[in-house]
C-alpha positions as CSV (number, residue, x, y, z in Angstrom):
1,M,16.3,-195.5,-117.1
2,S,13.7,-194.1,-118.7
3,S,10.1,-196.0,-118.5
4,S,9.2,-195.0,-122.1
5,V,8.9,-198.5,-124.1
6,I,10.5,-198.6,-128.2
7,D,7.6,-200.7,-130.1
8,I,9.1,-200.8,-133.3
9,A,6.3,-203.0,-134.3
10,S,3.9,-201.0,-133.9
11,D,5.0,-198.2,-135.4
12,P,6.2,-197.8,-138.6
13,A,8.3,-194.9,-139.2
14,L,10.6,-196.0,-135.8
15,A,10.7,-199.7,-138.1
16,S,12.1,-197.6,-140.6
17,A,14.8,-195.0,-138.2
18,F,16.2,-198.3,-137.1
19,A,16.4,-200.0,-140.1
20,A,18.0,-197.0,-141.1
21,A,20.7,-197.0,-138.1
22,R,21.0,-201.1,-138.6
23,S,22.2,-200.3,-142.2
24,I,24.4,-197.0,-141.4
25,C,26.4,-199.8,-138.8
26,R,26.4,-203.1,-140.9
27,R,28.4,-201.3,-143.7
28,H,31.2,-199.5,-141.2
29,A,31.2,-201.5,-137.8
30,K,31.8,-205.1,-139.0
31,S,32.8,-206.1,-135.9
32,F,30.0,-204.7,-133.7
33,Y,27.9,-205.7,-135.9
34,F,28.8,-209.3,-136.2
35,A,28.8,-209.0,-132.2
36,S,25.3,-207.5,-131.8
37,F,23.6,-210.9,-132.5
38,F,23.5,-211.8,-129.0
39,L,22.1,-208.3,-127.8
40,P,18.3,-208.4,-127.2
41,K,16.3,-206.7,-130.4
42,T,15.3,-203.5,-128.3
43,K,19.4,-203.2,-127.2
44,R,20.3,-204.0,-130.7
45,N,18.1,-201.6,-132.6
46,A,19.8,-198.9,-129.5
47,A,23.4,-199.8,-130.0
48,Y,22.8,-199.5,-133.7
49,A,21.4,-196.6,-133.4
50,V,24.1,-194.7,-131.3
51,Y,26.9,-196.4,-133.4
52,A,24.7,-194.7,-136.9
53,F,24.4,-191.1,-134.9
54,C,28.6,-191.8,-133.9
55,R,29.2,-192.1,-137.1
56,M,27.6,-188.5,-138.3
57,I,29.4,-187.0,-135.7
58,D,32.8,-188.3,-137.3
59,D,31.3,-187.7,-140.8
60,A,29.6,-184.0,-140.0
61,I,33.4,-182.9,-138.5
62,D,35.7,-184.9,-140.7
63,Q,34.4,-185.1,-144.0
64,D,31.0,-183.7,-145.2
65,D,29.9,-179.5,-143.7
66,D,26.2,-180.7,-145.0
67,A,26.2,-184.1,-142.4
68,I,24.5,-183.3,-139.5
69,E,22.4,-180.2,-141.5
70,S,21.1,-182.5,-143.7
71,A,19.2,-184.6,-140.9
72,S,17.2,-181.8,-140.2
73,S,14.8,-179.7,-142.0
74,T,15.4,-176.5,-140.8
75,A,17.6,-173.6,-142.6
76,S,20.8,-174.0,-143.0
77,C,23.2,-171.8,-141.4
78,G,24.4,-170.6,-144.4
79,S,28.2,-170.5,-143.2
80,C,28.8,-174.1,-142.5
81,G,31.8,-174.2,-144.2
82,G,34.2,-173.9,-140.8
83,L,34.9,-176.7,-138.4
84,E,33.8,-174.3,-135.2
85,A,30.0,-174.0,-137.4
86,R,30.2,-177.5,-138.1
87,L,30.4,-178.2,-133.9
88,S,28.0,-175.3,-133.1
89,L,25.6,-177.1,-135.4
90,F,26.0,-180.1,-133.8
91,Q,26.0,-179.0,-130.6
92,D,22.1,-177.6,-131.7
93,R,21.2,-180.8,-133.2
94,L,22.6,-182.1,-130.2
95,D,20.5,-179.8,-128.2
96,E,17.1,-180.1,-130.1
97,I,17.3,-183.6,-129.7
98,Y,17.9,-183.7,-125.4
99,L,15.2,-181.1,-125.4
100,G,12.8,-183.1,-127.6
101,K,12.5,-179.9,-130.2
102,L,13.7,-181.7,-133.2
103,E,12.2,-181.5,-136.2
104,L,12.3,-184.1,-139.2
105,P,10.2,-184.4,-142.2
106,N,7.8,-186.9,-142.6
107,A,8.6,-190.8,-142.5
108,E,8.0,-191.5,-146.1
109,F,10.3,-188.0,-146.9
110,R,13.0,-188.8,-144.8
111,S,16.7,-189.7,-146.0
112,E,18.7,-192.3,-144.4
113,T,20.6,-190.0,-142.2
114,Q,17.1,-188.2,-140.9
115,H,15.4,-191.6,-139.9
116,A,18.9,-192.9,-138.3
117,L,18.4,-189.6,-136.2
118,F,15.3,-190.4,-135.6
119,A,15.7,-193.5,-133.8
120,F,18.8,-191.5,-131.6
121,S,16.2,-189.4,-130.5
122,R,14.5,-192.2,-129.2
123,T,17.4,-194.4,-127.5
124,V,18.8,-191.3,-125.5
125,E,15.4,-191.0,-124.2
126,R,14.5,-194.7,-123.4
127,Y,18.2,-195.4,-121.8
128,E,19.1,-192.1,-120.7
129,I,22.5,-191.7,-122.2
130,P,24.1,-188.7,-121.0
131,R,24.3,-185.6,-123.4
132,E,27.6,-184.7,-122.5
133,Y,28.8,-188.1,-123.7
134,F,28.5,-187.1,-126.9
135,I,29.6,-183.3,-126.8
136,D,33.5,-185.1,-125.2
137,L,33.1,-187.1,-128.6
138,A,33.2,-184.5,-131.0
139,H,35.7,-183.0,-128.7
140,G,37.3,-186.3,-129.9
141,C,36.7,-185.5,-133.9
142,R,37.8,-182.2,-133.9
143,M,41.1,-183.2,-131.8
144,D,41.4,-185.1,-135.6
145,L,41.7,-182.2,-137.0
146,T,43.4,-180.4,-134.7
147,V,46.4,-182.3,-133.5
148,R,48.9,-184.3,-135.8
149,R,51.4,-185.7,-133.0
150,Y,51.0,-186.7,-129.5
151,A,53.8,-186.5,-127.6
152,T,53.1,-188.6,-124.5
153,W,51.0,-191.4,-123.8
154,Q,49.0,-189.5,-122.0
155,S,48.2,-187.6,-123.9
156,L,47.0,-190.1,-126.6
157,E,45.5,-191.4,-123.9
158,K,43.2,-188.4,-123.7
159,Y,42.2,-188.6,-126.9
160,C,41.7,-192.0,-126.8
161,Y,39.3,-191.6,-124.0
162,H,37.1,-188.3,-125.9
163,V,36.9,-190.9,-129.8
164,A,36.6,-194.7,-128.1
165,G,36.8,-194.4,-123.9
166,V,33.2,-192.2,-124.1
167,V,31.6,-194.9,-126.2
168,G,32.2,-197.6,-123.4
169,L,30.0,-195.7,-120.7
170,I,27.6,-194.7,-123.7
171,M,27.3,-198.4,-124.2
172,S,27.6,-199.4,-120.9
173,C,24.5,-197.2,-120.8
174,V,22.8,-199.0,-123.0
175,F,23.8,-202.4,-122.2
176,G,22.6,-202.0,-118.2
177,L,25.6,-201.3,-116.3
178,R,24.7,-202.6,-112.7
179,N,27.9,-201.4,-110.6
180,S,28.7,-197.4,-111.0
181,G,32.1,-197.9,-110.0
182,A,32.7,-199.7,-113.4
183,S,32.4,-196.9,-115.7
184,E,36.7,-196.6,-115.6
185,Q,36.6,-200.3,-116.9
186,A,34.0,-199.0,-119.3
187,V,36.6,-196.5,-120.6
188,A,39.5,-198.7,-120.5
189,M,37.9,-200.9,-122.9
190,G,37.5,-198.2,-125.7
191,N,40.6,-197.3,-125.1
192,A,41.9,-200.6,-125.4
193,M,40.4,-200.8,-128.8
194,Q,41.4,-197.2,-130.0
195,L,44.8,-198.2,-129.5
196,T,44.0,-201.5,-131.6
197,N,43.0,-199.0,-134.1
198,I,46.1,-196.7,-134.2
199,L,48.6,-200.0,-134.2
200,R,47.0,-201.3,-137.5
201,D,46.3,-197.8,-139.1
202,V,49.7,-196.4,-138.7
203,K,50.4,-196.5,-142.8
204,E,46.9,-194.7,-143.3
205,D,47.6,-192.5,-140.5
206,W,50.6,-190.9,-142.1
207,Q,49.2,-190.8,-145.6
208,R,47.0,-188.5,-143.7
209,G,49.6,-186.6,-141.9
210,R,48.6,-188.0,-138.2
211,I,51.2,-190.1,-136.2
212,Y,49.3,-191.4,-133.5
213,L,52.4,-193.6,-131.8
214,P,53.4,-191.3,-128.9
215,L,56.3,-189.5,-130.2
216,E,58.0,-190.3,-126.4
217,D,58.1,-193.7,-127.4
218,L,59.8,-193.3,-130.6
219,A,62.4,-191.9,-129.3
220,R,62.8,-194.3,-126.6
221,F,63.1,-197.7,-129.4
222,G,65.2,-195.0,-131.4
223,Y,62.5,-195.4,-134.5
224,S,62.1,-192.3,-136.6
225,E,59.3,-190.4,-138.4
226,T,61.9,-190.8,-141.1
227,D,61.3,-194.2,-140.8
228,L,57.9,-194.2,-140.3
229,S,57.1,-192.5,-143.9
230,R,59.4,-194.8,-145.6
231,G,57.1,-198.2,-143.9
232,V,60.4,-199.4,-142.4
233,V,60.5,-202.4,-140.4
234,N,63.3,-202.6,-138.7
235,D,64.4,-204.4,-134.9
236,A,63.3,-200.9,-133.4
237,F,60.0,-201.2,-134.9
238,C,59.4,-204.5,-133.8
239,R,60.9,-203.5,-130.4
240,L,58.2,-200.4,-130.3
241,M,55.2,-202.6,-131.6
242,K,55.6,-205.5,-128.8
243,F,55.7,-202.5,-126.9
244,E,52.5,-200.8,-127.8
245,V,50.5,-204.5,-128.4
246,A,51.5,-205.3,-124.6
247,R,50.2,-202.2,-123.5
248,A,46.6,-202.5,-125.3
249,R,46.2,-206.1,-124.1
250,Q,46.6,-204.5,-120.7
251,L,43.6,-202.2,-121.4
252,Y,42.0,-205.0,-122.6
253,R,42.3,-206.8,-119.2
254,E,41.7,-203.7,-117.8
255,G,38.2,-203.3,-119.3
256,S,37.4,-206.6,-119.1
257,R,37.6,-206.4,-115.0
258,G,33.9,-204.4,-115.3
259,L,32.4,-206.8,-117.9
260,C,30.7,-208.9,-115.0
261,W,28.2,-206.0,-114.3
262,L,26.5,-205.6,-117.2
263,A,23.0,-206.9,-117.9
264,D,23.9,-211.2,-118.4
265,D,21.1,-210.8,-121.2
266,G,23.6,-210.9,-124.3
267,S,24.4,-207.3,-122.8
268,R,27.3,-209.4,-120.9
269,L,28.6,-211.8,-124.6
270,T,28.4,-208.9,-126.7
271,A,31.0,-206.5,-124.9
272,S,33.1,-210.2,-124.0
273,A,32.8,-210.5,-128.2
274,M,33.8,-207.1,-128.9
275,A,37.0,-207.6,-126.9
276,V,38.4,-210.6,-127.6
277,I,37.4,-210.5,-131.4
278,Y,38.6,-206.7,-131.7
279,S,42.1,-208.1,-129.5
280,G,42.5,-210.6,-132.4
281,I,43.6,-207.6,-134.4
282,L,46.7,-207.6,-131.9
283,D,47.3,-211.1,-133.1
284,A,46.9,-210.4,-136.3
285,I,49.6,-207.8,-136.2
286,E,52.0,-210.1,-134.4
287,R,51.4,-212.6,-136.7
288,Q,52.6,-210.5,-139.6
289,H,56.4,-209.9,-137.6
290,Y,54.8,-206.1,-136.9
291,D,54.5,-205.6,-140.6
292,V,51.6,-203.1,-141.0
293,F,52.7,-200.9,-143.8
294,H,52.0,-204.1,-146.3
295,K,49.0,-205.1,-145.2
296,R,46.4,-204.8,-143.1
297,A,46.0,-206.5,-140.3
298,H,42.3,-207.9,-139.6
299,L,40.3,-211.1,-138.5
300,T,37.8,-213.5,-141.4
301,T,34.8,-214.2,-140.6
302,G,36.4,-218.0,-140.2
303,Q,38.3,-216.5,-137.2
304,K,36.2,-214.0,-134.9
305,L,34.0,-217.5,-134.7
306,R,37.0,-219.5,-133.3
307,R,37.0,-216.6,-130.9
308,L,33.5,-217.3,-129.7
309,P,34.4,-219.7,-126.8
310,A,37.2,-217.2,-125.5
311,S,34.5,-214.8,-125.2
312,W,31.8,-217.4,-123.7
313,R,34.4,-217.6,-120.8
314,L,35.3,-214.0,-120.6
315,A,31.1,-213.7,-120.3
316,K,31.2,-215.8,-117.9
317,R,33.5,-214.5,-115.3
318,E,32.1,-213.7,-112.3
319,D,33.4,-210.3,-109.8
320,G,36.0,-211.4,-108.3
321,A,36.8,-214.9,-110.4
322,P,40.3,-215.2,-112.1
323,M,40.7,-213.3,-115.9
324,P,40.2,-216.3,-117.7
325,R,43.7,-216.4,-120.7
326,V,41.8,-214.8,-123.3
327,F,44.2,-211.5,-124.3
């Protein structure tokens, strides 16, 4: 870890930068924002900055040709309309950050995304987050635009790594992972959360022309794409969803084995709370009898609060101790 210290108290530009990152996180990552209050302030700010940049990657590649370009004061690339051009532009910005060559307007003239980009640049320096992780994440965002079906769980698992498992690795740098062997658990935790998203968002993904449920699983349980297009909730769909929910819970259990290697300064509790709260979406899906077509599965603030004792039990587990029954 770099010895540099991020002191926002004495630097108004840094204070504005991390405030912008916090605002982005608060709007778009409510579960993480809820859990983040257990973190020490410095790590909390760093986590916000990382999330804000991850959000910018997704927006720039999936939605907005100018999202990354507007975060920099350099001239437009001239042709930002194509996917490959946007990916190249993103990589240029990432190179500038890691080489310490990012140019931005003076702090008082920066947009929210420019402030967040400055916060991110200081964060990756302070926590020595490998550049390759963000390249992997960008590849996952690209897959969202180029891959519409996944034939097997193995192919979907690869996608989950690129859009979420790698985020587990990124956050482990901020949280302070004390055992490099636990990186596999960090990936499993990210994959568990992404699979949870997939199960919650079956309807929305279909409307965008995408099916993330492995086609081999649809075939195994006798549920067709036609059924999915009509929002059919029959015995076949319930058995399919029950199978996928069990797979997600197993990933949460695998990922949780590595939580004991995170720093015990609130980082471990934050990661535990994220796991327990996010896995609660699976409970919500079950309470709806697997009908994710007519109601979006979610947890209320009260339901999140009621899961905190389980989070605390998970965070207190030591290496080699039995896993609490929280999933």
